[in-house]
NUFI-396345 format. One record per atom (N, C-alpha, C): x, y, z. Coordinates in steps of 0.02 Angstrom, whole numbers, plus 50000, padded with zeros to 5 digits. Layout:
! NUFI-396345
XYZ/...
//
This chain:
! NUFI-396345
442384660747362/443094663747369/443244669247322/443444674547348/443694680147307/444434679947302/444714680247245/445444680047241/445734685147188/446204688647207/446534693347164/447284692347157/447524694247098/448234694247082/448494701347097/449034702347135/449264708847150/449904710447112/449834716047079/450364717847032/450724724747059/451374724947046/451714731547058/452174732846995/452054738546964/452434740246907/452404734646855/451824731846843/451734726446791/451964719546810/452264719046873/452574712846891/452104709546946/451944703146938/451534699546989/451984699047053/451684701547107/452064700847172/451754696247223/451104694447214/450814689747256/450024689047239/449714685647287/449014683647282/448634684547347/448044687547340/447634688747395/446964685847388/446704681947442/446074678447435/445694678947502/444994679047496/444644679647556/443944675847541/443774670847583/443204666947574/442534670547592/442024669747557/441424673447575/441224671947645/441074676647687/440924675947757/441504675547802/442114675147770/442674676147815/442884682847825/443224684447881/443384691147905/444134692947884/444574688147874/445254689247862/445544686447793/445874689647757/446104687147696/446824684247701/447024680147654/447654676847654/448024680147595/448734680847610/449154683847558/449754679447553/449984678347490/450584674347480/451004678447425/451664678847434/452094681647381/452154676947320/452244679047268/452424675447210/453174673047214/453274666747208/453994664647211/454464668347170/454324669847108/454734673247068/454904680247091/454394683647123/454504690147147/455004689847211/454944685047249/455354684247305/456094684447289/456234681547227/456934681547204/457214688347187/456804692547178/456974699947166/457304702747228/457134700747286/457374702847348/457154710547360/456634712747336/456404719047346/455814719147396/455884722047450/455414721447505/454844726947505/454264725347487/453714731047483/453404731447549/453514727247596/453154727247661/453734724147715/454254727247725/454854723847759/454724722947829/454274726547860/454194726147934/453724720647952/453104720747923/452584716447941/452494709947893/452784710747835/452664705147787/453294704247746/453874702447778/454504701447741/454394696147689/454804695847633/454804691047579/454894684247614/454514679347591/454584672347614/454174668047567/454584663947532/454284659147486/453764653647521/453204653547492/452774649047517/452404650147585/452564655647616/452224657047679/451564661747665/451074659047697/450454662347691/450234666947746/450224673747733/450104679047787/449364679547797/449194679947863/448504681247880/448554684847949/448224690747951/448304694848014/447614695248052/447504690548092/446864690448130/446874694948188/447424698448205/447414703048260/447314710248241/447244711448178/447114718048147/446344719448149/446144725348177/445494727048178/445114727748115/444614724748097/444294724748028/444064732248015/443894736548061/443664743448049/444204747048017/444864745448028/445384749147994/445734745647935/445754738847943/446114734847885/445644730847850/445064730147870/444564726047830/444784719147813/445174716347860/445354709747850/446004708347809/446294714147787/446884714047737/447524715547774/448094712747745/448734715447765/448744722947760/449154726647800/449224733847785/449394736447718/449884732547688/450174734547628/449584735047574/449154729847575/448584729147528/447984733947553/447884734847615/447284738747639/447364746247619/447984748247612/448094754947591/447794756547523/447634751547480/447414752247416/446614752947417/446334751547476/445604751847476/445354758947480/444824761247451/444574767847465/444324768547539/444304774747564/444114775847627/443384777747626/443104781647676/442474783347684/442094785547627/442334790947593/441964793647533/441914788447480/442574785747458/442564780847410/442104775447417/442064772447478/441684766947501/440924768347490/440764774347504/440044776847497/439864776447425/440274778447379/440154778147311/440114771247285/440574766547309/440524759847287/439834756447309/439614758547372/438994755747395/438444758047345/438434763747322/437964766247271/437944762047211/438584760947185/438684756347126/438404749347137/438534747047199/438254739947215/437524739947208/437174745147233/436504745447236/436294746247165/436544749747122/436394751047051/436444745047014/436904740747030/437014734346994/436694728247023/436294729247077/435934723747104/436364718847150/436954721047171/437414717247212/437254719147285/437364713847332/437334714547400/437904717147432/437894722247471/438474724547508/438784719147551/438364715147582/438634709847630/439014703747589/438854703947523/439194698447484/439824701447443/440004707047456/440524710847424/441084712347472/441614708147475/442064708647526/442674713347508/443194713247550/443684717947541/444114716147476/444224709947462/444544708347400/444134710047338/443434709247344/443044711347286/443144719247275/443194722847333/443314729647325/443964731947294/444424727747313/445114728647275/445054727347195/444664722447178/444554721247111/444144726447078/443674729647114/443374735147086/443784741347075/444304742047123/444764747147117/445274745747056/445414739447049/445834737346988/446564740846983/446634744846934/447234749146923/447104756146937/446554757946973/446374764746980/446564767347047/446904763547092/446954765647163/447584770747170/447584772747227/448174777747242/448804772447250/449344775847234/449994771747238/450064767647173/450464761747181/450664758347118/450364750847115/450044748647171/449744741847171/449134741447125/449154736047086/448524734847046/448274728147056/447614726947043/447284721247066/446894717947001/446984711646987/446624708046933/446354701346961/445824699346942/445384701746881/445034708546906/444974713246859/444624719346874/443854718346863/443474720546916/442784719846901/442544725546855/442234723646800/442074728546749/441494732946770/441644739046759/441074744146772/440984748746705/440494752946710/440404757146650/441034760046633/441204760646567/441824763546548/441864771146558/442424773546587/442534780846601/442574783746530/442224789246526/442294792846458/442814798846461/443154800146413/443674805246413/443304811546393/443074815346445/442684821446428/442814826346488/442634832646474/442684837046526/442204835446592/442524836746648/442094835946708/441914842146735/441254842546760/441034848746789/441084847546868/441454852846903/441524852346969/440774852747001/440364856546976/439724857247002/439394849947009/439444845246956/439194839246954/439504834447009/440194835147017/440544831247066/440304833147139/440164839747150/439914842547210/439244839647227/438804839847182/438114837147187/438144829947205/438564826247174/438664819147185/438874817647254/439424821947279/439694820947344/439124822247401/438814827847391/438304829847438/437784824647448/437544821947391/437014816947391/437304810147427/437934809147413/438154802447439/438184802647515/438334808747542/438354808947614/437644810147646/437164812347604/436544815147634/435964809547618/435884808147557/435284805047541/435414799947478/435474793647501/435664788447447/435134787747398/434474788547419/433974787247368/433984793047317/434124799247339/434164804547289/434724802747239/435324800147270/435884798847225/435724793247177/435354788647199/435204782747150/434774785547098/434324790047109/433894792747051/434334797047004/434814800947034/435264804846998/435764800846948/435814794946971/436314790946930/436004787746868/435374788846855/435054786146798/435254790946737/435274787646678/435544792046618/435074798146607/435434803346587/435064809546574/434864809946501/434544815146479/434354815746416/434834815146355/435454815946376/436074815846328/436344809146327/435994804546367/436294797546374/436934797546421/437024802446454/437594802346507/437344800546571/437784799146610/437554797146685/438184798846731/437934800546790/438484801746844/438894796346858/438714790146841/439114784546845/439774785746810/439764790446761/440404792046722/440954794646771/440694798046827/441214801246874/441294797746937/440914792046945/441084788047007/441784785947012/442094784346959/442734781746959/443254786746989/443194793646984/443654798247005/443614799447077/443014796947107/442944797847182/443104791547220/443014785547189/443124779947229/443854778147241/444304781147200/444984779347210/445354783147262/445144789247274/445574793147321/445434790647396/445974791147436/445864789247504/445674794947551/445474793847614/445294798747660/444574799147664/444344802547719/443654803247728/443274808647685/443674814047678/443354820147643/443244818547569/442674821247544/442504820747479/442994823447433/443214819847380/443744822347335/443714818447274/444154820547224/444174816547162/444894816847134/445084811347100/445724811547064/445524813746997/445934818546974/445754822346908/446434823146870/446294824146796/446834826946759/446684834446746/447184838246760/447044845246761/447584849246713/447264853646677/447714857546633/447824864546667/448394865846694/448464872546731/448394878246682/448484878346614/448484883346571/447704884846552/447304880246547/446604881246526/446144880246591/446324877446643/445974875446704/445464870146689/445524866646632/445084861546610/445224855146656/444684852046676/444684845946714/444394839846680/444754834246678/444544828346649/444604822646697/444424816846682/444514810746731/445274809846740/445444807846798/446154806246813/446284798946807/445834795146778/445914787946772/446084785846702/446194790946654/446374789146594/447094792046577/447364789846522/448034792146501/448024799846495/448554803146517/448534810646512/448624813146441/448184818046427/448244821546366/448754826646373/449044829446320/449614834846320/449394840346366/449864842146402/449814848646453/449294846346512/449114841046521/448714838746579/449194835446630/448974836246698/449384833346755/448894830246801/449184824946837/448804821746896/448724825946949/448054827646969/447954831647028/447394827447073/447394830647133/446854828347176/446474834347200/445844834547198/445414840147221/444974838147280/444984842247330/444574841447391/443934846047382/443354843847392/442784847947380/442644852247438/442484858547429/442264862947478/441504863147478/441164863647538/440414864647535/440064858047537/440374852447557/440034845747564/439914844047636/439254843547655/439164842247723/439364835647745/439684834547808/439794828247837/440354824447803/440784828047771/441274824447734/441964824847768/442024827547827/442654828847859/442914822147891/443484822247912/443714816047950/443324814948018/443254808748031/442834806548090/442094807748084/441874808648018/441184809847999/440924816748020/441324821548034/441114827648050/441054832647994/440684837947994/440574842547946/441234847047945/441444849147885/441984853547873/441764860747879/442044865347908/441824872247912/441834874947845/441434880147831/441434883847770/442084887047765/442424886647702/443064889247692/443644884947712/443484878247717/444004873747734/444534873247677/444264873847612/444784873447562/445304879347563/445044885147579/445494890947591/445994890047649/445674887447704/446094885547758/446654881647746/446524875947707/447054870847693/447544874447650/447354878647601/447834881847561/448264886447600/447954890247647/448384894747689/448854890647728/448754883947750/449204879947783/449774877647734/449564876647669/450074874747622/450554880347616/450384886747619/450814892447610/451254892747670/450924891347730/451384891147792/451934886147783/451714879847764/452164874647757/452804875947708/452644879547655/453174881047607/453594886647643/453314891047676/453724895647713/454244893047766/454014887047788/454404883647843/454914878847806/454904878647739/455394874547705/455214866947696/454514865847709/454274858847709/454154857047638/454344850647619/454294848347550/453504845947536/453164849947496/452504848547477/452424848147404/451884845447374/451744845947301/451404852947295/451464855447229/451134861147205/450414860647224/450094866047250/449394866647270/449084873547250/448444873047237/448124879247222/447354879147240/447034884747234/446274884847238/445914884647175/445404880547168/444974880347116/444294883747133/444124889447110/443514892847133/442944892447082/442344890647106/441744890847061/441104891547108/440634894847084/439974895547116/440044897747189/440574901947207/440644904347276/440974899247321/441204893447293/441594888447333/442294889247306/442724886947354/443444886847346/443734879547363/443924876147315/444144869347321/444914868547325/445174865347372/445924864247374/446114858747330/446614860647288/446944856147239/447644855147257/447864848847240/448604847247251/448774842247201/449444843047174/449724837847124/449794831647166/449684826147124/449774819247163/450534817447165/450774815747225/451474813747230/451544806047213/451014803047202/451084795547182/451054794247111/451114800347071/451204799847000/451774804046982/452204802046926/452704805946902/452514810246847/452954813946819/452834818846767/452444815246707/452654809446693/452374806046634/451704801446653/451534802046718/450954798246738/451084791246765/451774789646766/452034783846798/451854783446873/451744776946895/451474776046963/452114775247015/452024778147076/452534777547127/452214773247184/452594769147211/452374764047265/452374767947333/451834768647365/451734772447423/451434768447478/451624768847542/451314766147596/451284771147656/450704770747695/450644774947750/450984771347809/451114775647859/451424774147919/450954768547953/450274769147944/449814764547972/449904757747938/450014757647872/450024751347833/450694747647851/451214751347851/451904747547861/452044745547925/451684748147977/451814745948047/451204742048072/450634742048038/450024739448055/449764743248119/449764749448118/449494753748169/448804755948146/448324755048207/447624756748192/447494764148188/447184766848129/447024773748122/446554776248176/446154771648202/445614774048253/445854774848322/446514772448335/446764772348401/447084779548415/446684783648444/446974790448456/447424790348512/447974793448507/448464794748561/448844788648582/448724782748543/449104776348565/449824776348538/449894779648477/450594779348449/450934785648454/451624786048440/452014792348453/452374793848393/452634800348394/453094802648344/453764799548356/453964797448411/454554793248419/454494786948382/453944783648374/453854777648335/453914779648259/453644785448243/453724787148174/454384787748151/454824790848189/455514791348176/455914784548178/455664780248227/455964773648228/455794769448170/455204770448141/455024766648077/455484769448020/455624775148018/456034778447966/456724774947966/456974774348030/457614771048039/457614764148020/457074760348033/456954753248013/457034752647937/456774757547902/456784757747832/457444760947804/457914762347843/458574764747821/458524771647790/458114775547810/458034782447780/458644787247804/458724792347767/459294796547779/459174800847838/459714803947866/459644809047919/459274815247897/459354817047836/459004822447809/458294821847805/458054815447789/457364813547791/457124814647861/457544812047910/457264812447982/457184819748000/457654824347979/457554831248000/456994834547965/456834832247904/456274834747865/455624832647907/455634826547931/455024824447971/454964827848032/455524829648068/455474833748129/455184840048110/455374843048056/455094850148040/454334849348030/454084844148002/453364843147993/453024842348060/453334838848105/453044838148176/453004843948210/453494848748204/453474855248239/452984859348206/452904858848141/452344862248104/451664859848135/451524853748140/450884851148168/450754854248242/451264854748277/451154856848347/451054864348348/451424868248317/451304875448316/450664877148277/450544873548226/449954875448182/449344871748209/449354868248261/448804864748294/448454860048245/448874856448212/448544851148164/448494844548204/447964844048238/447884837848286/447524832048251/447484832348184/447274826748151/447884822948118/448404822648163/449034819848141/449064812148154/448584808448123/448524801148134/449014797348092/449014791048103/449494786748067/449444785647992/448904788247963/448784787947892/449014794347858/449154799147900/449384805847874/450144806947871/450474801147868/451174800847854/451344795047806/451714796647758/451834791747701/452564790347688/452614784647657/453334782347637/453284780447566/453744781047526/453794778347457/454454774347449/454354768947403/454904764647388/455034765247312/455674765647291/455864765547222/455954758947196/456104757947133/456154751747101/456754747747124/457184750647164/457794747147188/457674744847261/457074746947285/456924744747354/457124749647406/457324756147387/457504761247436/456954765047451/456894766947525/456394770347547/456514777747563/455984782147559/456014789347576/455334791547603/455294796947629/454684800047643/454324803147588/453714803247585/453314806647533/453324813947549/453144818347496/452994825247513/452454825447570/452464830647611/451914831147661/451234832547631/450754829447664/450044830347643/449604831047702/448984833347692/448474834247739/448684838647795/449124843647780/449314848747832/448834853947845/448454853647896/447914858647901/447714859147974/447454865047995/447204865548059/446694861048077/446694857548130/446194852448156/446164852648230/445614855248256/445604855648329/444844856948348/444594852448394/443934854048420/443514847848429/443484843248385/443014837648396/443354833048448/442924827348467/443194822548514/443844819248496/443894818148430/444504814748401/445114819148400/444994825448381/445514830048371/445594835248429/445314833148490/445364837648545/446144837548566/446494832448555/447184831548565/447564829048505/448224829348500/448534826548448/448484818948447/448484816048386/448364808848379/449054805048394/449614808548383/450244805048397/450604809448459/450904805748506/451204809048564/451904811048551/452114815848590/452834817748596/452974817448672/453504813248692/453714813248757/453114810748801/452694806648775/452114803848816/451574808648824/451584813948784/451044819448793/450734820648725/450054822048726/449734823948664/449424830848668/449644834948715/449414841448725/449864844848775/449864851848779/450204855748829/450924854848819/451164855248758/451904853648743/452274860548773/452874858448790/453354863948807/454034862748768/454454867248769/455074866848729/455474860248751/455434858448809/455834852448828/455594845948790/454954845848774/454654840348739/454944840348666/455024846048637/455324846348567/456084844348574/456344847348626/457104845648639/457174838148649/456754834848685/456754827548691/456704824448625/456234826448580/456124823048515/456734824348469/457024830448473/457594831848432/458174827548449/458294826248516/458794821148537/458664814648509/458074812248519/457874805848494/457964805348417/457924810648385/458014811148308/458774811548294/459184812848341/459854813848330/460054819748293/459694825448301/459804831148266/460344835248301/460664840148269/461204843848295/460994847848358/461364849848402/461194852848459/460874859948446/460264860448480/459884866848476/459504866948407/459554862048374/459154862548301/458434863148315/458124860548371/457404861048379/457234868948390/457674872948422/457554879748428/457584883548367/457964881348318/457994884548254/457384882748219/457214876748213/456564874448174/455984877748206/455914878048275/455334880448306/455284887948290/455864891748292/455854898848280/455634900148205/455884896148158/455674896848088/454914895448082/454674890648117/453924888948113/453514894348144/453714897048205/453324901848235/453304908748190/453904909848165/453914915748120/453464915048064/453384909548032/452984908247978/452234909048001/452004905448053/451324906648079/451154913148101/451644917048122/451514923948139/451204928048087/451324925348023/451034928847963/450354926447945/450124920947975/449564917747956/448904921847955/448834925948004/448214929648016/448134934447954/448644937647936/448634942547877/448484938247814/448814932047809/448694928447751/447964926747749/447674924847802/446914923047806/446444928547784/446624934347807/446254940247784/446284940847705/446894940347679/446994941047609/446624936247571/446554929947596/446234924547563/445454924147576/445234929247618/444514929747634/444304923947667/444684920547715/444384914947751/443884918047800/443324914347813/442754917147857/443014919047919/442804924947945/443054928148008/443014923248065/442504919948075/442444915248136/442914909848132/443124907848071/443584902448068/444304905248079/444414911548055/445044914948068/445174915848144/444574917648180/444684918748253/444794912248293/444484906948264/444594900848301/445284897748290/445544898248226/446234895648214/446704899548257/446634906648252/447174910848283/447194909248359/446604907848392/446614906748463/446964899948481/447074895348433/447364888848451/448094888448424/448394893248385/449084893348362/449534893848425/450044889548422/450524889448476/451164893848461/451064899748475/451594904748447/452034907048502/451884905048567/452304907148620/452554901248659/453264901248669/453574894948697/454064897648752/
//
């Protein structure tokens, strides 16, 4: 039996356990936490003293036998690959290391604010500069050749090992190869994001450019993807969308997209975050099953403001005009403050996505459609969102105006010509 205590901001909120060989974990709130009347999972797992939650209807491929609130803390594709390498290095069997064990490996290093004890001890992270080149090498080997990676993880002549940097990759969510880092904007110095911040350092996330087969759905990202995502960040800011500060980190002819973490405050404190997938128990792999109407409904269930609803509508229009068809249920987030009030997170993962089997159409529907949208569809959604009359036209015009400048911006950023042409051919600029 693997058991973990779950903590939020230093307070025990509950306990999660999973027997070896079992597929589904059990979760129970701590009675003392229930008395606080703060709901971290109000829709699928409301506070209830003595009740043991187990969700056998959730597909293991998405939730790994865990409740949504807890499953959000697990690493995704890239992080799990790195954990598998660590298991091999330490002589552990993957089949005997269940989801609760992976939570304990994550410990206090996960995205968001949940922490899990007891922590499985790993090699101590050293406070030293990180070389992006080494992180890229690790990521490429993780996706391509585990045997090569295992060899590379042996100590080098200076007594160091790439195990030192495993921790910065296993914590971040998503399929794409990335790392959580501490970044000094003045010196561009990069250190581990898992340690207390040094003066002038900030919590950032870096997505690696030039790593084969690290994209969502197991596909290769095109060359220049970091520049492309940065160009979409600029478009989002032009549309008035709330996003964290972002920039490009260039080295060895590669351009990596960087963004400040919204789950950390200025002092490094943790913010409690849940995805749309987690809070509603919606399956990330179910393409086209869920809708933007459901997203707005969830926001109302969480008593969010009308201004938050309108901000979300603006992001939806951005996804439609900009052809971001990787708009799945994990790419929308909510955050809860210490009083139990909910809001939307800053926007993230806003980038062009079109072409594969999974992103051939939008993942979330509007007016029962995942493609071939017309103005009436946006008008329907605006009415559903209770926006002022004709607001959809204003938002659409602002978004189209912004994306009308994209091609020139792509030229300025030196995005590869083939990628420029493909993106330009899919933008929805005429309505």
